[in-house]
C-alpha positions in Angstrom: 6.5 -13.7 -37.3 7.6 -16.4 -34.4 6.7 -20.0 -34.5 4.4 -19.4 -31.4 2.4 -17.0 -33.0 2.3 -18.2 -36.5 0.9 -21.3 -35.1 -1.4 -19.9 -33.1 -2.8 -17.2 -35.6 -3.5 -20.2 -38.1 -6.3 -21.1 -35.6 -7.8 -17.7 -36.4 -10.3 -16.9 -39.0 -9.4 -13.6 -40.2 -12.4 -13.3 -42.3 -14.9 -14.2 -39.8 -16.6 -12.2 -37.1 -17.0 -14.3 -34.1 -19.9 -14.1 -31.7 -18.6 -12.8 -28.0 -18.5 -16.6 -26.2 -16.5 -18.0 -29.2 -14.2 -15.1 -29.5 -13.4 -14.9 -26.1 -12.6 -18.8 -25.9 -10.3 -18.6 -29.0 -8.3 -15.7 -27.5 -7.8 -17.6 -24.2 -6.7 -20.3 -26.3 -4.0 -18.1 -28.3 -2.5 -16.5 -25.5 0.3 -19.2 -25.3 2.7 -16.9 -24.5 5.0 -17.6 -20.7 3.4 -14.9 -18.9 -0.3 -14.3 -17.7 -1.3 -12.2 -20.8 -3.7 -9.1 -20.9 -6.5 -9.6 -23.0 -7.2 -6.6 -24.9 -10.3 -4.7 -26.6 -9.7 -2.7 -29.2 -13.1 -0.7 -30.6 -13.5 1.8 -34.1 -15.9 4.1 -33.7 -17.7 6.2 -36.5 -16.8 9.3 -34.8 -14.8 12.2 -35.8 -12.5 12.6 -33.1 -11.3 16.1 -34.4 -15.0 17.5 -33.2 -15.1 18.0 -29.5 -18.6 17.1 -29.7 -17.7 13.5 -30.7 -15.5 12.6 -27.9 -16.1 9.3 -26.3 -14.7 9.3 -23.2 -15.9 8.1 -19.7 -15.1 5.3 -16.8 -16.6 1.9 -16.4 -16.5 -0.8 -13.5 -15.3 -4.1 -15.0 -17.5 -7.0 -13.0 -14.4 -9.2 -12.8 -11.5 -6.3 -11.8 -8.5 -5.9 -14.3 -6.1 -9.0 -13.0 -4.0 -6.3 -11.8 -4.0 -4.5 -8.6 -3.9 -0.7 -8.6 -1.4 1.5 -6.9 -3.5 4.2 -5.9 -2.4 8.0 -4.5 -5.2 10.5 -3.3 -4.4 14.2 -2.9 -7.1 15.7 -0.3 -7.5 17.3 3.2 -8.6 17.0 6.7 -11.3 14.3 7.0 -11.1 12.9 3.3 -7.6 11.7 4.3 -8.9 9.2 6.5 -11.7 8.4 3.9 -8.9 7.5 1.4 -7.0 5.1 4.2 -10.2 3.5 4.8 -11.3 2.7 1.2 -7.1 1.3 0.7 -5.7 4.4 -1.1 -1.3 3.4 -1.5 -0.8 7.1 -0.4 -2.3 9.9 0.7 -1.5 13.4 1.2 -1.7 16.8 0.6 1.0 19.7 0.4 3.5 17.2 1.7 2.7 14.5 -0.7 2.4 17.5 -3.8 6.2 18.5 -2.5 7.4 14.6 -3.0 5.9 14.4 -6.3 7.8 17.6 -6.8 10.9 15.9 -6.1 10.2 13.0 -8.3 8.1 10.7 -6.4 5.7 8.7 -9.3 4.9 5.2 -7.4 1.4 5.2 -8.0 -0.7 4.1 -11.3 -3.4 6.7 -10.9 -4.1 9.8 -8.8 -7.5 11.1 -7.0 -7.8 14.4 -5.9 -10.4 16.7 -4.6 -11.7 20.0 -6.4 -10.2 22.2 -3.8 -6.3 20.9 -4.1 -6.3 21.0 -7.7 -5.2 24.7 -7.9 -2.1 23.0 -6.1 -1.5 20.2 -8.2 -2.0 22.2 -11.5 2.0 23.0 -11.2 2.5 19.3 -11.5 0.8 19.4 -14.9 4.2 19.3 -16.9 5.3 16.0 -14.9 1.6 14.7 -14.6 0.4 15.0 -17.7 2.6 12.9 -20.2 2.3 9.8 -17.6 -1.5 10.3 -17.9 -1.8 11.0 -14.3 -3.0 14.0 -13.8 -6.6 14.1 -12.0 -9.1 14.9 -14.4 -13.3 15.6 -13.6 -14.3 13.4 -16.8 -12.5 10.2 -15.4 -13.9 10.5 -12.1 -10.4 11.3 -10.4 -11.2 14.8 -9.0 -13.7 14.2 -6.7 -15.4 14.9 -2.8 -16.6 11.0 -2.9 -13.0 10.0 -1.9 -13.9 6.8 -0.4 -16.2 5.5 -3.2 -13.4 6.5 -6.0 -10.6 4.5 -4.4 -12.5 1.6 -4.0 -13.9 1.5 -7.4 -10.3 1.6 -8.6 -8.9 -0.7 -6.3 -11.9 -2.9 -7.9 -11.2 -2.8 -11.3 -12.8 0.5 -12.3 -10.7 1.4 -15.9 -11.2 4.8 -18.1 -11.7 4.6 -21.7 -10.7 7.6 -24.1 -11.2 7.2 -28.0 -7.4 8.2 -29.6 -7.2 10.6 -32.5 -8.3 7.6 -34.8 -11.2 7.3 -33.1 -10.1 3.7 -31.8 -10.6 2.6 -28.2 -8.0 0.6 -26.5 -8.3 -1.5 -22.9 -7.2 -4.0 -21.0 -10.2 -6.2 -19.8 -8.7 -8.9 -17.7 -5.9 -11.5 -18.1 -5.6 -14.6 -19.6 -6.1 -16.9 -16.6 -9.3 -15.4 -16.1 -12.1 -17.9 -16.8 -14.2 -17.4 -20.0 -17.4 -16.3 -18.4 -15.4 -13.7 -16.6 -14.0 -12.2 -19.8 -16.8 -12.3 -21.3 -19.0 -10.3 -18.5 -16.3 -7.5 -18.8 -16.3 -7.3 -22.3 -20.0 -6.9 -22.1 -20.0 -3.8 -19.5 -17.2 -2.2 -21.5 -19.6 -2.5 -24.5 -22.5 -1.6 -22.8 -20.6 1.7 -21.1 -19.7 2.7 -25.1 -22.7 1.9 -26.6 -24.3 4.6 -24.1 -21.5 7.2 -24.7 -22.6 7.5 -28.0 -22.5 11.3 -29.4 -25.7 12.4 -30.3 -24.0 14.0 -33.1 -22.2 10.6 -34.7 -24.0 9.6 -38.1 -23.9 6.2 -39.8 -22.4 3.2 -38.0 -21.0 3.8 -34.6 -19.3 0.4 -33.5 -17.1 -0.3 -36.9 -14.9 -3.2 -35.7 -14.9 -5.0 -32.4 -11.3 -6.5 -32.0 -10.3 -8.8 -28.8 -6.5 -10.1 -28.5 -4.0 -11.0 -26.0 -0.6 -9.2 -25.5 1.4 -11.7 -27.5 -1.7 -13.2 -29.8 -3.4 -11.9 -33.0 -6.6 -10.2 -33.5 -9.7 -11.7 -33.4 -12.8 -10.0 -35.1 -15.9 -10.0 -32.8 -19.2 -9.2 -34.6 -20.1 -5.8 -33.5 -24.1 -6.1 -34.4 -24.3 -8.7 -32.0 -25.9 -7.9 -28.8 -23.5 -7.2 -26.0 -26.3 -6.5 -22.9 
């Protein structure tokens, strides 16, 4: 452990579960790296991720965005291309864009597609899949409502998905955000995750909630506090 991390770790009581206000303030204080660290939220859920009816996945619009601009690529045809351009998409196309991607073009963070072109995009599965870029109805990136989707992604819509251990990991802003902005982003995520609780999940749903910056220590939040 470096001297910087050792110093900030001493400011955190590892046995305590903080309320959201105090946790956010402490997380910002611990973000002492020389760059604008990402504030991360880690939620351990009481689910069995091996069961298909206990998958927890969805999207949520962060009120204050993520602090970084997403490059959005859209694959669609006709009038939908105009909607994509108007909404601020970075790259728009149909067969021509698919061909560029086959040749190695991957200069984007998220792809949106209309359902009618998914059969053409399927051949890119081996390229897009490992990068997490394949459009998916469950993440809201396969839709005919191109304009709204692009605007939401640009404004700060994020996807959450429990990993193989039943844990959600996602960024909720940057260290330079105001405390109230980070708190409101966390609340938005927590409300969405609580609503997404599978009916078949028994026992304690929110096992642990931890906040941290990219280079900072984990700060435990009280999972039983009201996040609404």
